[in-house]
LOTOR-299085 format. One line per field, with one value per residue: residue number from 1; x, y, z of N, C-alpha, C, O in turn; residue in one letter. Coordinates in steps of 0.001 Angstrom, whole numbers, plus 500000, padded with zeros to 6 digits. Example, Ala and Ser with C-alpha at 12.3 -4.5 7.8 and 13.67 -1.06 7.14 Angstrom:
BEGIN
n: 1 | 2;
npx: 513190 | 512850;
npy: 494310 | 497750;
npz: 507800 | 507080;
capx: 512300 | 513670;
capy: 495500 | 498940;
capz: 507800 | 507140;
cpx: 513200 | 512900;
cpy: 496700 | 500030;
cpz: 507800 | 507870;
opx: 514236 | 513409;
opy: 496681 | 501138;
opz: 508465 | 508039;
res: a | s;
//
This chain:
BEGIN
n: 1 | 2 | 3 | 4 | 5 | 6 | 7 | 8 | 9 | 10 | 11 | 12 | 13 | 14 | 15 | 16 | 17 | 18 | 19 | 20 | 21 | 22 | 23 | 24 | 25 | 26 | 27 | 28 | 29 | 30 | 31 | 32 | 33 | 34 | 35 | 36 | 37 | 38 | 39 | 40 | 41 | 42 | 43 | 44 | 45 | 46 | 47 | 48 | 49 | 50 | 51 | 52 | 53 | 54 | 55 | 56 | 57 | 58 | 59 | 60 | 61 | 62 | 63 | 64 | 65 | 66 | 67 | 68 | 69 | 70 | 71 | 72 | 73 | 74 | 75 | 76 | 77 | 78 | 79 | 80 | 81 | 82 | 83 | 84 | 85 | 86 | 87 | 88 | 89;
npx: 500802 | 502038 | 503477 | 501474 | 500427 | 502422 | 501879 | 499845 | 498578 | 500008 | 498029 | 495991 | 497254 | 497326 | 494586 | 494049 | 495639 | 494317 | 491839 | 492369 | 492976 | 491747 | 490130 | 487758 | 486354 | 488042 | 489130 | 490358 | 492155 | 493094 | 494457 | 496534 | 497866 | 498646 | 500379 | 502334 | 503358 | 504366 | 506326 | 508174 | 509062 | 510010 | 511271 | 508963 | 508117 | 507592 | 504273 | 501931 | 501263 | 503567 | 506297 | 507171 | 505924 | 505948 | 504517 | 501079 | 498721 | 495538 | 494457 | 495373 | 493746 | 491115 | 488307 | 485693 | 486017 | 487118 | 484963 | 483374 | 484616 | 484501 | 484450 | 485449 | 486956 | 489016 | 490123 | 491062 | 493041 | 494862 | 495610 | 496732 | 499084 | 500416 | 500166 | 500339 | 502934 | 504448 | 503554 | 504222 | 503145;
npy: 498802 | 501184 | 501767 | 502422 | 504693 | 506562 | 507869 | 509603 | 512887 | 514743 | 515474 | 513701 | 511278 | 511178 | 511011 | 508566 | 506858 | 507135 | 506090 | 503370 | 502636 | 501487 | 503441 | 504258 | 504013 | 505060 | 507537 | 510925 | 511635 | 509126 | 508312 | 510206 | 509661 | 506975 | 507286 | 508827 | 507064 | 505021 | 506399 | 506964 | 504446 | 503140 | 503584 | 503933 | 502673 | 504939 | 505982 | 505327 | 507854 | 509324 | 511373 | 513998 | 516905 | 519773 | 521616 | 521748 | 521432 | 521681 | 522424 | 520861 | 518718 | 517178 | 519160 | 518103 | 516028 | 517451 | 519050 | 517244 | 516608 | 516279 | 517928 | 516056 | 514463 | 516237 | 516628 | 514002 | 513825 | 515814 | 514780 | 512344 | 513022 | 514308 | 517127 | 519353 | 519414 | 519230 | 520574 | 523585 | 525556;
npz: 500000 | 500596 | 498310 | 496479 | 497703 | 497316 | 494951 | 495438 | 496243 | 498956 | 501116 | 500412 | 500800 | 503585 | 504185 | 502983 | 504552 | 507001 | 506315 | 506021 | 508538 | 511550 | 513690 | 514700 | 517158 | 518998 | 521168 | 520596 | 522629 | 523519 | 521230 | 521076 | 523497 | 523106 | 520935 | 522134 | 524086 | 522406 | 520984 | 522958 | 523663 | 521348 | 518010 | 515599 | 512335 | 509566 | 508752 | 506077 | 505362 | 505596 | 506907 | 506714 | 507381 | 507348 | 505953 | 505302 | 502939 | 502138 | 499783 | 497769 | 497528 | 495700 | 494790 | 495061 | 496923 | 499076 | 499808 | 501091 | 503438 | 506928 | 510169 | 511936 | 510207 | 509493 | 512029 | 512513 | 510543 | 511399 | 513904 | 513104 | 511757 | 513702 | 513939 | 515652 | 516527 | 514214 | 511818 | 510248 | 508657;
capx: 500000 | 502922 | 503836 | 500321 | 500278 | 503435 | 501340 | 498786 | 498977 | 500231 | 496829 | 495265 | 497962 | 496879 | 493213 | 494158 | 496160 | 493247 | 490773 | 492719 | 493287 | 490525 | 490188 | 486424 | 485895 | 489129 | 489064 | 491600 | 493061 | 493738 | 495396 | 497703 | 498595 | 499273 | 501515 | 503354 | 503984 | 505152 | 507511 | 509148 | 509574 | 510711 | 511036 | 508092 | 508310 | 506638 | 503024 | 501736 | 501167 | 504893 | 506699 | 507572 | 504698 | 506156 | 503420 | 499900 | 497899 | 494335 | 494129 | 495811 | 492700 | 490071 | 487250 | 484551 | 486367 | 487293 | 483637 | 482754 | 485357 | 483849 | 485374 | 486114 | 487978 | 490146 | 490729 | 491814 | 494243 | 495800 | 496136 | 497536 | 500417 | 500960 | 500275 | 500704 | 504391 | 505163 | 503136 | 504666 | 502187;
capy: 500000 | 502351 | 502059 | 503092 | 506001 | 507483 | 508587 | 510500 | 514174 | 514553 | 515381 | 512479 | 510172 | 511125 | 510496 | 507143 | 506182 | 507125 | 505204 | 501960 | 502450 | 501442 | 504255 | 504825 | 504034 | 505519 | 508990 | 511628 | 511555 | 507804 | 508298 | 510999 | 508942 | 505791 | 507757 | 509272 | 505867 | 504296 | 507201 | 506841 | 503085 | 502710 | 504347 | 503167 | 503033 | 505962 | 505481 | 505582 | 509300 | 509919 | 512069 | 515375 | 517688 | 521179 | 522331 | 520934 | 522230 | 520964 | 522840 | 519812 | 517691 | 517499 | 519965 | 517254 | 515338 | 518455 | 519507 | 516195 | 516411 | 516778 | 518374 | 514848 | 514058 | 517158 | 516283 | 512759 | 514157 | 516552 | 513853 | 511299 | 513514 | 515030 | 518476 | 520340 | 519447 | 519126 | 521503 | 524961 | 526424;
capz: 500000 | 500590 | 496921 | 495880 | 498340 | 496784 | 493803 | 495891 | 496802 | 500393 | 501964 | 500057 | 501466 | 504982 | 504191 | 502660 | 505748 | 507998 | 505841 | 506212 | 509950 | 512354 | 514900 | 514871 | 518539 | 519857 | 521356 | 520253 | 523778 | 523502 | 520103 | 521476 | 524544 | 522508 | 520141 | 523075 | 524663 | 521398 | 520647 | 524046 | 523730 | 520140 | 516785 | 514725 | 510934 | 509155 | 508196 | 504653 | 505192 | 505585 | 508137 | 506452 | 507356 | 507697 | 505300 | 504998 | 502027 | 501740 | 498433 | 496843 | 497469 | 494733 | 495409 | 495429 | 498167 | 500131 | 500230 | 501908 | 504681 | 508139 | 511217 | 512456 | 509231 | 509648 | 513318 | 512336 | 509753 | 512246 | 514907 | 512463 | 511402 | 514861 | 513391 | 516673 | 516655 | 512946 | 510767 | 510475 | 507973;
cpx: 500851 | 503291 | 502701 | 500230 | 501291 | 502887 | 500220 | 499373 | 499102 | 498965 | 495998 | 495922 | 497508 | 495484 | 493191 | 494624 | 495085 | 492156 | 491095 | 493096 | 491992 | 490722 | 488824 | 485995 | 486957 | 489067 | 490388 | 492619 | 493815 | 494760 | 496682 | 498524 | 499296 | 500489 | 502665 | 504097 | 504857 | 506400 | 508579 | 509823 | 510393 | 510424 | 510179 | 508346 | 507270 | 505382 | 502985 | 501731 | 502528 | 505166 | 507048 | 506342 | 504918 | 505039 | 502306 | 498952 | 496707 | 493860 | 494532 | 494791 | 491651 | 488910 | 486052 | 484807 | 486482 | 485951 | 482961 | 483470 | 484615 | 484902 | 486133 | 487193 | 489222 | 490875 | 491588 | 493101 | 495285 | 496408 | 497093 | 498953 | 501076 | 501202 | 500716 | 502212 | 505133 | 504819 | 503543 | 503722 | 501243;
cpy: 501271 | 502753 | 502793 | 504522 | 507017 | 508360 | 509555 | 511827 | 514006 | 514531 | 514133 | 511252 | 510037 | 510524 | 509004 | 506353 | 506082 | 506140 | 503734 | 501644 | 502489 | 502247 | 504842 | 504957 | 504514 | 507037 | 509642 | 511565 | 510226 | 507702 | 509029 | 510251 | 507704 | 506189 | 508170 | 508083 | 505155 | 505074 | 507098 | 505474 | 502678 | 503658 | 503483 | 503589 | 504078 | 505334 | 505764 | 507082 | 509972 | 510694 | 513538 | 516256 | 519112 | 522037 | 521345 | 521799 | 521408 | 521390 | 521816 | 518688 | 518138 | 518193 | 519118 | 516527 | 516332 | 518930 | 518498 | 515970 | 517040 | 517303 | 517189 | 514347 | 514924 | 516864 | 515027 | 512989 | 514808 | 515665 | 512841 | 511767 | 514283 | 516496 | 519511 | 520483 | 519490 | 520189 | 522925 | 525965 | 525614;
cpz: 500000 | 499171 | 496212 | 496413 | 497822 | 495663 | 494181 | 496351 | 498315 | 501254 | 501663 | 500674 | 502908 | 505050 | 503882 | 503880 | 506829 | 507596 | 506076 | 507651 | 510738 | 513634 | 515235 | 516324 | 519514 | 519950 | 520947 | 521390 | 523774 | 522370 | 520484 | 522516 | 523989 | 521688 | 521042 | 523677 | 523645 | 521008 | 521713 | 524035 | 522516 | 518994 | 515873 | 513274 | 510524 | 508564 | 506701 | 504387 | 505121 | 506865 | 507934 | 506293 | 507838 | 507106 | 505002 | 504186 | 501560 | 500351 | 497387 | 496705 | 496454 | 495445 | 495848 | 496747 | 499319 | 500672 | 501155 | 503241 | 505863 | 509113 | 511796 | 511513 | 509374 | 510955 | 513184 | 511562 | 510649 | 513324 | 514280 | 512152 | 512536 | 514487 | 514410 | 516794 | 515319 | 511926 | 511159 | 509812 | 507135;
opx: 500439 | 503406 | 502957 | 499982 | 501037 | 503375 | 499701 | 500520 | 498375 | 498832 | 495373 | 495238 | 497322 | 495220 | 492399 | 494065 | 494964 | 491610 | 490189 | 493489 | 491216 | 491399 | 488739 | 485331 | 486789 | 488965 | 491428 | 493819 | 495025 | 495808 | 497783 | 499751 | 500431 | 501517 | 503828 | 505324 | 505965 | 507436 | 509770 | 511005 | 511372 | 509461 | 510615 | 508742 | 506173 | 505442 | 503902 | 502146 | 502629 | 504361 | 507208 | 505776 | 504147 | 504660 | 502552 | 498433 | 496842 | 492949 | 494085 | 494949 | 491335 | 488574 | 485459 | 483913 | 485992 | 485820 | 482069 | 482979 | 484163 | 486101 | 487317 | 488231 | 490344 | 492105 | 492713 | 494138 | 496448 | 497595 | 498134 | 499907 | 502158 | 502292 | 501409 | 502711 | 506333 | 505709 | 503243 | 503515 | 500362;
opy: 502304 | 503940 | 503700 | 505455 | 508220 | 509469 | 510259 | 511890 | 513205 | 513623 | 513573 | 510294 | 508927 | 509640 | 508261 | 505303 | 505053 | 505435 | 502934 | 500519 | 503435 | 501795 | 505822 | 505930 | 504389 | 507731 | 508982 | 511454 | 510194 | 507078 | 508533 | 510212 | 507419 | 505515 | 507895 | 508094 | 504729 | 504470 | 507140 | 505353 | 501943 | 504426 | 502422 | 504725 | 504098 | 504270 | 506369 | 507531 | 511094 | 510674 | 514260 | 516348 | 519608 | 523057 | 520243 | 522794 | 520543 | 520773 | 521889 | 517804 | 519323 | 517844 | 519384 | 516426 | 516070 | 519186 | 518863 | 515218 | 518183 | 517133 | 517298 | 513858 | 514417 | 516850 | 514988 | 512411 | 514404 | 515784 | 512520 | 510999 | 514844 | 517031 | 520464 | 521558 | 519761 | 520670 | 523395 | 527068 | 526173;
opz: 499472 | 498865 | 495421 | 495650 | 497886 | 495447 | 493315 | 496794 | 498902 | 502075 | 502563 | 501033 | 503405 | 505865 | 504461 | 504198 | 507494 | 508445 | 506306 | 507960 | 510603 | 514558 | 515975 | 516680 | 520727 | 518938 | 520952 | 521138 | 523999 | 522533 | 520243 | 522425 | 524371 | 521734 | 520748 | 523766 | 523968 | 520729 | 521404 | 524355 | 522649 | 519015 | 515426 | 513015 | 511082 | 507947 | 506144 | 503319 | 504626 | 507796 | 508918 | 505204 | 508659 | 507681 | 504512 | 504692 | 500694 | 499800 | 496242 | 495863 | 496357 | 496577 | 496894 | 497587 | 500418 | 501869 | 501921 | 504084 | 505795 | 508893 | 512112 | 511960 | 509376 | 510990 | 513684 | 511890 | 510658 | 513627 | 514853 | 512269 | 512367 | 514689 | 514052 | 517127 | 515296 | 511225 | 512256 | 510317 | 506482;
res: x | x | x | x | x | x | x | x | x | x | x | x | x | x | x | x | x | x | x | x | x | x | x | x | x | x | x | x | x | x | x | x | x | x | x | x | x | x | x | x | x | x | x | x | x | x | x | x | x | x | x | x | x | x | x | x | x | x | x | x | x | x | x | x | x | x | x | x | x | x | x | x | x | x | x | x | x | x | x | x | x | x | x | x | x | x | x | x | x;
//
């Protein structure tokens, strides 16, 4: 799947990674805490979304898809890439 994701625009890669990850019943707090614990214990391999997120531009997503994104979708994207610590603009 990583090979397929290489051909997607960066924001689409994140949405793809979220779509194939089951986190529907997990709260954002649990996601943050699990990530924190795993980062302290070991270096995990990068997800399909990648790790270089200094810039996040939702303008790269097709307009039809962007119009369907909910607040929860945006929240999941930001949590998945650890935007609070990585995104600069």
